[in-house]
C-alpha positions in Angstrom: -15.8 -32.2 -29.3 -16.0 -28.8 -31.0 -17.5 -27.2 -27.9 -14.7 -28.4 -25.7 -12.2 -27.2 -28.3 -13.9 -23.8 -28.2 -13.7 -23.6 -24.4 -10.0 -24.5 -24.5 -9.5 -21.8 -27.1 -11.2 -19.2 -24.8 -9.1 -20.3 -21.8 -5.7 -20.8 -23.5 -5.7 -18.4 -26.5 -8.1 -15.7 -25.4 -7.0 -15.8 -21.8 -10.6 -15.7 -20.6 -11.2 -16.6 -16.9 -12.8 -20.0 -16.0 -15.9 -18.1 -14.9 -16.3 -16.4 -18.3 -15.6 -19.6 -20.3 -18.1 -21.5 -18.2 -20.7 -18.8 -19.0 -20.1 -19.3 -22.7 -20.4 -23.1 -22.3 -23.7 -22.8 -20.4 -25.2 -20.5 -23.0 -24.2 -22.8 -25.8 -25.5 -25.8 -23.9 -28.8 -24.0 -23.4 -29.2 -23.7 -27.1 -28.2 -27.4 -27.6 -30.8 -28.5 -25.1 -33.4 -26.3 -26.8 -32.7 -28.0 -30.2 -33.0 -31.5 -28.6 -36.3 -30.7 -26.9 -37.9 -28.7 -29.8 -36.5 -30.2 -32.9 -35.1 -33.6 -31.8 -31.4 -33.1 -32.7 -28.3 -32.2 -30.7 -25.8 -31.2 -33.4 -25.9 -27.4 -33.5 -22.8 -27.0 -35.7 -25.0 -26.4 -38.7 -28.4 -24.9 -38.1 -30.6 -22.4 -39.9 -31.1 -19.0 -38.5 -34.9 -19.7 -38.2 -34.1 -22.3 -35.5 -31.9 -19.8 -33.6 -34.7 -17.2 -33.9 -37.1 -19.7 -32.3 -34.6 -20.1 -29.4 -34.4 -16.3 -29.1 -38.2 -16.0 -29.0 -38.4 -18.7 -26.3 -35.8 -16.8 -24.2 -37.7 -13.6 -24.5 -40.9 -15.4 -23.4 -39.2 -16.4 -20.2 -39.1 -12.7 -19.3 -35.3 -12.4 -18.9 -33.9 -9.1 -19.9 -33.0 -8.3 -23.5 -29.4 -7.7 -22.3 -29.3 -11.3 -21.0 -30.7 -12.7 -24.3 -28.1 -10.7 -26.2 -25.3 -12.1 -24.1 -26.5 -15.7 -24.7 -26.8 -15.1 -28.5 -23.3 -13.5 -28.5 -21.9 -16.6 -26.9 -23.4 -18.7 -29.7 -22.2 -16.3 -32.3 -18.6 -16.5 -31.0 -18.8 -20.3 -31.1 -19.8 -20.2 -34.7 -17.0 -17.8 -35.5 -14.6 -20.3 -33.9 -16.0 -23.1 -36.1 -15.4 -21.0 -39.2 -11.9 -20.3 -38.0 -11.0 -24.0 -37.7 -12.8 -24.8 -41.0 -15.8 -26.7 -39.5 -18.3 -24.2 -40.7 -18.6 -22.2 -44.0 -21.2 -19.7 -42.9 -22.1 -18.2 -39.5 -25.9 -18.4 -39.2 -25.8 -15.4 -36.9 -23.6 -13.2 -39.2 -26.5 -10.8 -40.0 -28.3 -11.1 -36.6 -29.1 -7.7 -35.0 -29.1 -7.6 -31.2 -32.3 -6.8 -29.3 -32.7 -3.2 -28.2 -31.7 -2.6 -24.6 -32.2 0.4 -22.4 -29.0 2.1 -21.3 -28.1 1.6 -17.7 -27.2 4.9 -16.1 -25.2 4.2 -13.0 -25.1 7.2 -10.7 -21.6 7.7 -9.2 -21.0 8.9 -5.6 -20.5 12.6 -5.3 -17.3 14.3 -4.2 -19.1 15.3 -1.0 -20.1 11.6 -0.3 -16.5 10.5 -0.8 -15.3 13.2 1.4 -17.7 12.2 4.2 -16.7 8.5 3.9 -12.9 9.0 3.9 -12.5 12.1 6.1 -15.5 12.2 8.5 -16.9 8.7 9.0 -15.2 6.9 11.9 -13.6 3.6 11.2 -12.7 1.1 14.0 -9.1 1.2 15.1 -8.6 -2.5 14.5 -7.7 -4.8 11.6 -11.2 -4.7 10.0 -11.5 -0.9 10.3 -8.0 -0.3 8.7 -8.8 -2.9 6.0 -12.2 -1.5 5.1 -11.0 2.1 4.8 -8.0 1.0 2.6 -10.4 -0.9 0.4 -12.7 2.1 -0.1 -9.7 4.4 -0.7 -8.0 2.0 -3.1 -11.1 1.4 -5.2 -11.8 5.2 -5.4 -8.2 6.4 -6.0 -7.2 3.7 -8.5 -10.4 2.6 -10.2 -9.5 -1.1 -10.0 -12.1 -3.8 -10.3 -13.3 -5.8 -7.3 -11.7 -9.0 -8.8 -8.4 -7.1 -9.2 -8.5 -6.0 -5.6 -9.2 -9.5 -4.4 -6.2 -10.9 -6.3 -3.7 -8.3 -5.3 -0.6 -9.9 -3.9 2.0 -8.4 -1.4 4.6 -8.3 -4.2 2.2 -6.2 -6.3 2.4 -3.3 -3.8 5.5 -1.0 -4.2 5.1 1.6 -1.4 8.6 3.0 -2.0 7.9 3.4 -5.7 4.4 4.7 -5.0 2.8 2.3 -7.4 0.6 -0.8 -7.7 0.8 -3.7 -10.2 -2.6 -4.9 -11.3 -3.4 -8.0 -13.3 -6.6 -7.2 -15.2 -8.8 -9.0 -17.7 -7.1 -11.4 -20.1 -4.0 -11.2 -17.9 -3.2 -7.7 -19.0 -0.9 -6.0 -16.6 -0.9 -2.3 -15.7 1.0 -0.2 -13.2 -1.1 2.4 -11.3 0.2 5.3 -9.2 -0.6 5.5 -5.5 -1.6 8.7 -3.7 0.2 9.6 -0.4 -3.1 9.1 1.5 -3.4 5.6 0.1 0.2 4.8 1.0 -0.4 5.9 4.6 -3.4 3.6 4.8 -1.4 0.7 3.3 1.2 1.2 6.0 -1.4 1.2 8.8 -3.2 -1.8 7.4 -0.1 -3.9 7.0 0.9 -3.3 10.6 -2.5 -4.8 11.7 -2.4 -7.5 9.1 1.0 -8.7 10.4 -0.5 -8.9 13.9 -3.1 -11.5 12.9 -2.8 -14.7 14.9 -3.1 -16.9 11.8 -2.6 -16.0 8.1 -3.7 -18.8 5.7 -3.3 -17.0 2.4 -0.1 -15.2 3.1 0.5 -14.0 -0.5 -2.7 -11.9 -0.8 -3.0 -8.4 0.4 -6.6 -8.4 1.6 -7.7 -11.0 4.1 -10.7 -11.8 6.2 -10.4 -11.8 9.9 -9.8 -15.6 9.7 -6.6 -15.0 7.8 -8.1 -16.4 4.6 -8.2 -14.5 1.3 -11.0 -11.9 1.1 -14.0 -12.9 -0.9 -16.4 -11.1 -3.3 -19.5 -10.9 -1.2 -17.6 -9.5 1.8 -16.2 -6.7 -0.3 -19.7 -5.9 -1.5 -21.0 -5.9 2.1 -18.2 -3.5 3.2 -18.9 -1.0 0.5 -22.7 -1.2 0.8 -22.5 -1.0 4.6 -20.3 2.1 4.9 -22.0 4.0 2.0 -25.4 3.4 3.4 -24.3 5.8 6.2 -23.7 8.7 3.8 -25.6 8.0 0.6 -29.3 7.4 -0.3 -28.3 6.0 -3.7 -30.0 2.6 -4.4 -26.9 1.1 -5.9 -23.9 1.0 -3.6 -21.3 -1.5 -4.9 -17.6 -1.8 -5.7 -18.3 -1.1 -9.3 -19.9 2.2 -8.5 -16.6 3.3 -6.9 -14.8 2.4 -10.2 -17.5 4.5 -11.9 -17.0 7.3 -9.5 -13.2 7.2 -10.0 -13.6 7.6 -13.8 -16.3 10.3 -13.5 -14.5 12.5 -11.0 -11.3 12.4 -13.1 -13.2 13.3 -16.3 -15.1 16.1 -14.4 -11.7 17.6 -13.4 -10.5 17.6 -17.1 -8.6 14.3 -17.3 -7.9 13.1 -20.8 -10.2 10.2 -21.9 -7.2 8.1 -23.2 -5.5 8.5 -19.8 -8.6 7.3 -18.0 -8.8 4.4 -20.4 -5.3 3.3 -19.5 -5.9 3.7 -15.7 -9.1 1.6 -16.0 -7.4 -1.1 -18.1 -9.9 -0.9 -20.9 -8.9 -2.3 -24.3 -10.9 0.3 -26.2 -12.2 3.9 -25.8 -15.7 2.6 -26.3 -15.6 1.0 -22.9 -14.4 4.2 -21.3 -16.9 6.4 -23.0 -19.8 5.0 -21.0 -18.5 7.2 -18.1 -18.6 10.4 -20.0 -22.3 11.2 -19.6 -21.7 12.4 -16.1 -18.8 14.6 -17.0 -20.8 16.1 -19.8 -23.5 16.9 -17.3 -20.9 18.6 -15.1 -19.5 20.6 -18.0 -23.0 21.8 -18.9 -23.5 23.0 -15.3 -20.1 24.8 -15.4 -20.9 26.3 -18.8 -24.3 27.5 -17.6 -22.9 29.2 -14.5 -19.7 30.6 -16.0 -20.6 31.8 -19.5 -21.5 35.5 -19.8 -24.4 34.7 -22.1 -26.0 32.3 -19.6 -27.2 35.3 -17.5 -29.3 36.7 -20.3 
């Protein structure tokens, strides 16, 4: 019963999505199954760290990444913290656990030249799909919103007169983002084609498939990957890279880190700082070319 209480806590009090809560549940169930198979018991509410360590070793031996192992262990650790909170557990067996070392993932953003080629030079079809696809690329690049936030945008969230966009982010945190004139023009053009669709099933949502149903995740990925394969040789071409590009280009132009944090909807600066390595590289290049001493 404690596990179901924990999942309810994640959904109702922490405002986690069903997808995230399900991932936590699967991770904890994985440990429960391990305890049953290896040690013959299914009650994981009070276990020694040595048993958890055996589980971690078994996960490592399956050749999944250290990052994935750490995520599973973090789920279990959160569960034990919850048990402490409700008084079912005195000591968290993972309190002193140190996460496995992971290599830092450096995601390469698109260059300003690549973005210019996509939005100013690449031809888009003069139809519903073409107008939609260009708006999606423009919106991801000029606002930095997540793919899930884009998919869940509703008509009432778009204020063209006020030049702003209301976005519902993680944990139902709402933020208002400014819209550039070029983005507003694309919205106007897209809406004229959207209104001309023969059948609209999910009328409240901004972005639709040609069928009139709400747009789905894999289609957004295919749109981004397809267009950017025309202008970029980068291996990774995804909606998240556009979010990464948005943050990097702002920082490269001198934007304040706190302002970028608010635009991205991050809860802490630590999340935003992962984007600074590219801006630091740009600053080094500017410093090297502009400083008088660099020529000596």
